[in-house]
C-alpha positions in Angstrom: 52.9 21.8 -20.0 50.2 19.6 -18.3 49.7 16.0 -19.6 46.5 15.6 -21.6 43.8 13.8 -19.7 42.8 10.6 -21.7 40.2 7.9 -21.3 39.5 4.8 -23.4 36.3 2.8 -23.8 35.1 -0.2 -25.7 31.4 -0.5 -26.6 30.1 -3.7 -28.1 26.5 -4.5 -29.0 26.9 -8.0 -27.5 28.0 -6.6 -24.0 24.4 -6.3 -22.7 23.4 -5.5 -19.2 19.6 -5.6 -19.7 16.7 -4.0 -21.5 16.1 -0.6 -20.0 12.7 -0.4 -18.3 11.4 3.1 -19.4 10.0 3.5 -15.9 13.5 4.4 -14.5 12.7 7.8 -15.9 9.7 8.2 -13.6 8.9 11.1 -11.3 6.9 12.0 -8.2 4.1 14.4 -7.3 3.3 14.7 -3.6 0.8 17.0 -1.8 3.7 19.1 -0.6 4.4 22.8 -1.1 3.5 24.0 -4.5 3.9 20.6 -6.3 0.1 20.3 -6.8 -1.4 23.8 -6.0 0.5 26.4 -8.0 2.4 23.6 -9.8 0.4 21.2 -11.9 -2.9 22.8 -10.8 -3.8 26.5 -10.8 -7.3 27.2 -12.0 -6.8 30.9 -12.3 -3.7 30.7 -14.5 -4.0 31.9 -18.1 -2.9 28.5 -19.4 -5.3 26.5 -17.2 -7.5 23.9 -18.9 -11.2 23.2 -18.0 -10.0 21.0 -15.1 -7.7 23.7 -13.6 -4.4 22.2 -14.8 -1.7 24.4 -16.2 -1.0 23.6 -19.8 2.4 25.3 -19.8 3.5 22.9 -17.0 2.0 19.9 -18.8 3.9 20.8 -22.0 7.2 20.7 -20.0 6.2 17.4 -18.4 5.4 15.8 -21.8 8.7 17.2 -23.1 10.4 15.0 -20.5 8.4 11.9 -21.6 7.8 10.9 -18.0 6.5 7.3 -18.1 5.2 6.9 -14.5 4.5 9.3 -11.6 4.3 8.3 -7.9 1.4 9.8 -6.0 0.2 11.2 -3.5 3.3 10.8 -1.3 5.7 10.7 0.3 5.3 11.5 3.9 2.0 13.0 3.1 0.4 9.6 2.4 0.9 8.3 5.9 -1.7 10.6 7.2 -4.0 10.8 4.1 -7.6 9.8 4.0 -8.1 9.2 0.3 -11.9 9.6 0.6 -11.3 13.3 1.4 -10.1 13.8 -2.2 -13.0 12.3 -4.2 -16.5 13.4 -4.9 -17.9 17.0 -5.3 -15.2 19.5 -4.6 -17.5 21.8 -2.5 -18.0 18.9 -0.1 -14.4 18.1 0.4 -12.9 18.6 3.9 -9.9 20.8 4.7 -7.4 18.9 6.9 -4.4 19.7 9.0 -1.6 18.0 7.0 0.8 16.9 9.8 3.8 15.6 7.7 4.5 19.1 6.3 2.4 21.2 8.8 0.2 22.8 6.2 -3.6 22.9 5.4 -4.7 20.4 2.7 -7.7 21.7 0.7 -8.2 18.4 -1.1 -9.2 20.2 -4.3 -7.1 17.7 -6.2 -7.4 14.0 -5.3 -7.2 10.6 -6.9 -9.5 11.1 -9.9 -8.1 14.5 -10.8 -4.6 13.2 -10.6 -5.4 10.1 -12.8 -6.9 12.5 -15.3 -3.9 14.7 -15.3 -1.5 11.7 -15.6 -3.3 10.6 -18.7 -2.8 14.0 -20.3 0.9 13.7 -19.5 1.0 10.2 -21.1 2.2 8.7 -17.7 1.1 5.8 -15.6 0.3 6.3 -12.0 2.3 4.7 -9.1 -0.2 4.9 -6.3 0.8 4.8 -2.6 -1.5 3.5 0.1 -1.5 4.8 3.7 0.1 2.3 6.1 0.7 4.9 8.7 -2.6 6.0 10.3 -4.5 3.4 8.3 -3.9 0.0 6.8 -5.5 -3.1 5.2 -9.1 -1.9 5.0 -8.2 1.5 3.5 -6.0 -0.2 0.9 -8.6 -2.7 -0.2 -11.2 0.0 -0.5 -9.0 2.3 -2.5 -8.0 -0.4 -5.0 -11.7 -1.4 -5.3 -12.6 2.2 -6.0 -9.8 2.6 -8.6 -9.7 -0.7 -10.3 -12.9 -2.7 -9.9 -15.2 -2.5 -12.9 -18.5 -2.0 -11.0 -21.3 -3.5 -9.1 -19.9 -2.9 -5.6 -20.1 0.0 -3.2 -16.7 1.6 -3.9 -16.5 0.9 -7.6 -20.1 2.3 -8.0 -19.1 5.3 -6.0 -16.3 6.0 -8.5 -18.9 5.9 -11.2 -21.1 8.3 -9.3 -18.1 10.6 -9.2 -18.0 10.7 -13.0 -15.5 7.9 -13.8 -17.4 5.1 -15.5 -14.3 3.1 -16.4 -11.8 1.8 -13.8 -8.5 3.5 -13.6 -6.6 0.2 -13.9 -3.7 1.5 -11.8 -1.0 -1.3 -12.0 1.7 -0.2 -9.6 1.1 0.3 -5.9 3.5 1.3 -3.0 2.8 -0.3 0.3 3.3 2.8 2.4 6.2 5.2 2.5 9.5 5.3 4.5 8.0 3.3 7.3 11.5 2.9 8.9 11.7 6.7 9.5 10.9 8.1 13.0 9.6 11.2 11.2 6.9 9.0 9.6 3.4 9.1 10.9 2.8 5.5 12.0 6.6 4.6 12.1 7.1 0.9 12.5 9.7 -1.7 13.3 10.7 -3.9 10.4 8.7 -6.8 11.8 5.6 -4.6 12.4 5.8 -3.2 8.8 6.6 -6.6 7.3 3.5 -8.2 8.8 1.3 -5.3 7.8 2.7 -5.2 4.3 2.2 -8.9 3.6 -1.4 -8.8 4.8 -2.1 -5.6 2.8 -0.6 -7.2 -0.3 -2.7 -10.2 0.2 -6.1 -8.4 0.1 -5.0 -6.0 -2.6 -4.2 -8.9 -4.9 -7.5 -10.6 -4.0 -9.2 -7.4 -5.3 -6.9 -7.2 -8.4 -4.5 -10.0 -9.2 -2.9 -8.1 -12.0 -1.2 -5.4 -9.9 2.4 -5.1 -8.9 3.6 -4.1 -5.4 6.5 -2.2 -4.0 7.6 -2.8 -0.4 9.2 0.0 1.6 13.0 -0.3 1.8 15.3 1.9 3.8 14.7 5.7 3.6 18.4 6.1 2.8 21.6 4.2 3.0 22.4 6.1 6.2 19.5 4.6 8.2 20.7 2.8 11.3 18.8 -0.4 10.4 20.0 -0.6 6.8 20.2 -3.3 5.4 18.7 -5.3 8.3 15.4 -3.5 7.5 15.4 -5.0 4.0 16.3 -8.5 5.2 13.5 -8.5 7.8 10.8 -6.9 5.6 11.6 -9.3 2.7 11.6 -12.3 5.0 7.9 -11.5 5.4 7.0 -10.1 2.0 9.4 -11.7 -0.6 6.9 -13.9 -2.2 4.1 -11.3 -2.3 5.9 -8.1 -3.7 7.6 -7.3 -6.9 10.0 -4.5 -5.8 11.6 -3.0 -2.8 12.1 0.7 -2.7 15.2 2.8 -2.2 15.4 6.6 -1.4 18.4 8.8 -1.5 19.1 12.5 -1.6 22.5 14.3 -1.9 23.8 17.8 -1.2 27.0 19.8 -1.3 26.8 21.5 2.1 30.6 21.6 2.5 31.1 23.2 -1.0 33.4 20.3 -1.9 32.6 19.8 -5.5 35.1 16.9 -6.3 33.6 14.9 -3.4 30.0 16.0 -4.4 30.4 14.8 -8.0 31.6 11.4 -6.6 28.4 10.8 -4.6 26.9 8.6 -7.3 29.5 6.0 -6.2 27.6 6.0 -2.8 24.4 5.4 -4.8 26.0 2.6 -6.7 27.1 0.9 -3.4 23.6 1.4 -2.0 22.0 -0.4 -5.0 24.6 -3.2 -4.8 23.9 -3.7 -1.1 20.1 -3.9 -1.6 20.6 -6.3 -4.5 22.8 -8.5 -2.3 20.2 -8.4 0.5 17.4 -9.4 -1.9 19.4 -12.3 -3.2 20.3 -13.4 0.3 16.6 -13.7 1.1 16.0 -15.4 -2.3 18.6 -18.0 -1.3 17.3 -18.3 2.2 13.8 -19.1 0.9 15.1 -21.3 -2.0 13.0 -19.1 -4.3 13.3 -19.0 -8.0 11.9 -15.4 -8.1 14.3 -12.5 -8.5 13.2 -9.3 -6.8 13.8 -6.0 -8.5 14.4 -2.5 -7.2 12.2 0.7 -7.4 14.4 3.7 -6.6 11.3 5.8 -6.2 12.8 8.9 -4.5 16.1 10.4 -5.6 17.5 13.8 -6.3 19.7 16.6 -5.0 18.1 18.3 -1.9 19.8 20.8 0.4 19.5 24.3 -1.1 16.1 25.0 0.5 16.7 23.7 4.0 17.2 27.1 5.7 14.2 28.7 3.9 11.9 25.8 4.9 12.6 26.4 8.6 11.2 29.9 8.3 7.8 28.9 6.8 4.8 29.6 9.0 2.8 26.4 9.8 -0.7 25.8 8.6 -0.6 27.8 5.4 -1.9 26.5 2.1 0.7 25.4 -0.5 3.6 27.4 0.8 6.9 27.4 -1.2 8.5 24.4 0.5 11.5 22.5 -0.7 12.0 24.9 -3.6 15.7 24.1 -4.3 17.1 26.3 -7.1 19.5 24.0 -8.8 22.9 25.1 -10.1 25.1 23.6 -12.8 27.1 21.2 -10.6 23.8 19.7 -9.4 23.0 18.9 -13.0 26.3 17.0 -13.3 25.5 14.9 -10.3 21.9 14.2 -11.5 23.5 13.1 -14.8 25.7 10.6 -12.9 22.8 9.4 -10.9 20.9 8.6 -14.1 24.0 6.9 -15.4 24.0 4.7 -12.2 20.5 3.5 -13.0 21.6 2.5 -16.5 24.5 0.6 -15.0 22.0 -1.4 -12.9 19.3 -1.8 -15.6 19.1 -5.5 -14.8 17.7 -4.9 -11.4 16.6 -1.2 -11.1 13.3 -1.3 -13.1 11.6 1.9 -11.7 12.9 5.2 -10.4 11.2 8.4 -9.6 13.0 11.8 -9.5 11.6 13.5 -6.5 9.8 15.6 -7.4 8.5 16.9 -10.7 7.3 20.5 -10.2 8.5 23.2 -7.8 9.4 20.8 -4.9 13.0 19.8 -5.5 12.1 19.7 -9.1 13.3 20.1 -12.7 10.3 22.3 -13.5 9.6 25.6 -11.6 6.6 27.9 -11.8 5.5 31.3 -10.7 2.0 31.5 -9.3 0.0 33.3 -12.0 3.2 33.6 -14.1 5.9 31.7 -16.0 7.2 28.2 -15.9 10.8 27.3 -16.6 13.4 24.5 -16.8 15.9 24.1 -14.0 19.5 23.0 -14.7 18.7 19.4 -13.8 15.9 19.3 -16.4 18.4 18.6 -19.2 20.2 15.4 -18.1 16.8 14.0 -17.1 15.4 15.0 -20.5 18.3 13.5 -22.5 18.3 10.2 -20.5 14.5 9.8 -20.8 14.4 10.6 -24.6 17.6 8.9 -25.7 18.1 6.2 -23.0 15.6 3.7 -24.2 16.7 0.3 -25.5 19.4 -2.0 -24.1 21.9 -0.8 -21.5 25.4 -1.9 -22.6 28.3 -2.8 -20.4 31.3 -0.6 -21.6 34.9 -1.5 -20.9 36.3 1.7 -19.5 39.8 2.9 -18.7 39.8 6.3 -17.1 42.2 8.4 -14.9 41.0 8.7 -11.4 41.1 10.9 -8.3 40.6 10.7 -4.6 38.1 12.8 -2.7 37.1 13.3 1.0 34.9 10.2 1.0 36.0 8.2 -2.0 39.1 6.7 -3.5 39.6 5.9 -7.2 36.9 8.1 -8.5 37.0 7.9 -12.4 36.9 11.2 -14.1 34.8 9.6 -16.8 31.4 8.4 -15.6 29.5 6.8 -18.5 26.7 4.5 -19.6 25.5 3.5 -23.1 22.1 2.5 -24.6 21.6 0.6 -27.8 18.2 1.1 -29.4 18.2 -1.7 -32.0 14.8 -0.9 -33.4 15.7 2.7 -34.1 19.3 1.8 -35.0 20.7 4.3 -32.5 23.4 4.2 -29.9 23.7 6.8 -27.2 26.7 7.4 -25.0 26.0 9.4 -21.8 29.2 10.8 -20.2 30.2 13.1 -17.3 33.6 14.5 -17.1 34.2 15.1 -13.4 37.4 17.0 -13.9 36.9 20.6 -12.9 39.8 22.1 -14.8 40.7 19.9 -17.8 38.9 18.4 -20.8 38.9 14.7 -21.1 40.0 13.2 -24.4 37.8 10.1 -25.0 38.6 7.4 -27.5 35.7 4.9 -27.8 35.9 1.7 -29.8 32.5 1.1 -31.5 33.7 -1.2 -34.3 30.8 -3.6 -33.6 28.4 -0.9 -34.8 29.6 -1.0 -38.4 28.0 1.6 -40.7 27.0 4.0 -37.9 27.9 7.7 -37.8 27.8 10.5 -35.2 24.5 12.2 -35.4 25.2 14.8 -32.7 27.3 15.5 -29.6 25.2 17.4 -27.0 27.1 19.2 -24.3 25.9 20.8 -21.0 28.7 23.0 -19.7 29.2 26.3 -17.9 32.2 28.1 -16.5 30.4 28.8 -13.2 29.6 25.6 -11.3 27.1 27.7 -9.2 25.2 29.1 -12.3 21.4 28.8 -12.1 18.4 29.2 -14.3 15.5 31.6 -13.5 12.2 32.5 -15.0 13.9 35.4 -16.8 17.2 33.8 -17.8 18.1 30.2 -18.9 21.8 30.5 -18.2 22.5 26.8 -18.2 21.3 25.0 -21.3 22.8 22.4 -23.7 24.3 23.0 -27.1 25.1 20.8 -30.0 28.7 22.0 -30.4 30.5 18.9 -29.1 33.3 17.7 -31.4 32.8 13.9 -31.4 34.1 12.3 -34.6 34.0 8.7 -35.8 36.8 7.4 -37.9 37.6 3.7 -38.6 35.4 2.5 -35.8 36.8 4.8 -33.1 34.9 7.8 -31.7 37.3 10.6 -30.6 35.8 13.4 -28.5 36.9 16.1 -26.2 34.6 16.1 -23.2 34.8 19.7 -21.8 35.8 20.2 -18.2 32.9 19.6 -15.7 30.4 18.6 -18.4 27.5 16.4 -19.2 27.7 14.8 -22.7 25.3 12.9 -25.0 27.0 11.4 -28.0 24.4 9.9 -30.4 25.2 7.4 -33.2 22.8 6.5 -36.0 22.9 4.0 -38.9 24.4 5.8 -41.9 
């Protein structure tokens, strides 16, 4: 008889990490594949509104309660002339889009996206082109978007039908400028100098904005973390965030190692925090720089199919990963990692939102549906608002190909004092055994278990399709609260949401 797998946890309302910035549940729409055309925008679709946006997709986006959406890229932005996407649609130019080797029709641009984001109850995180363009382009764009009127660019916005300024608060200073694949790739010194000068003029136009400097494109980049140290040496006093990007895949079909990859993400975040604080000390600054993890997800399923796509087509099916159940488990752990670092990670964008490595998929002219990864994202966004708590955890562990001492229990907790709710997010990484959890919540006197949501499936490779939602959560978890102790069996390989409310 095998020994029962047990984990213990103490949760106290005074053990606070930080208030959770809701923008860690952000997402990303790039002019790439079918994210825009055939994704959020399809004028001929039976659900399309008067502006050509699909209402069925918008309903799924609003279900996720996405607070902020990065736009228009991504690699796309480093070759983008934003002027091509404003004004009368019949006068807009078609362009060769070099980052993804397609044709961009420019039917959707800045104004249309801002309109759509408002419908989705989301802020816009706008990126400026620091690849083929630079300071002049950035100052013109922010004047067009944010200045009230009485100048060339702001009055042009009014001529285009938008009397009131868009008041976009959050701006990215380029995208992945450390990457050789990037149009206008730069050294850290080149980028740092350009970023600081661009930041300067953008703040002169609108002092109320916040700015994100480009960090490393992944933790595997050869200049990481020297890139961050050099860029921040130039920009520390003029930016509010530095970005992080990271994607994971299970190419070797090694699930125990795959589910441990959030530990790599945790190390990445800690290293960037350390680098930021080194620059802070070096500059004798009182300012603490925060992190924007504005690209993250699983991305590997579509790699082979993408190599076969003919160049110079319009909105081809690029980067259309069909996610399986184990992907949802890792996405859950990645979200848990953000909550563990809620004191410094203030924004994050799942890349991307629709069709392109996305939780939402569509058929052109047809259905839309929820991928497996939709559900951890949904639960974290809806229930993960409040104060992130620091649990004291004792869990059995395992070793994998890349990692030692991987806890079977991966967990984070959020206390919403206003709503008098506590939510425990937990992944059981064990592929064969349930994990018996005993959680001490005696500091939350008078609370009861409202529900125990479970996402589980016997087949780690199970996927959802337009016809069949094979992987979906249920409310059949067995969490019970007695004498201040939650006892719950977390099923093998499962994502769990245990919600407490004031009795």
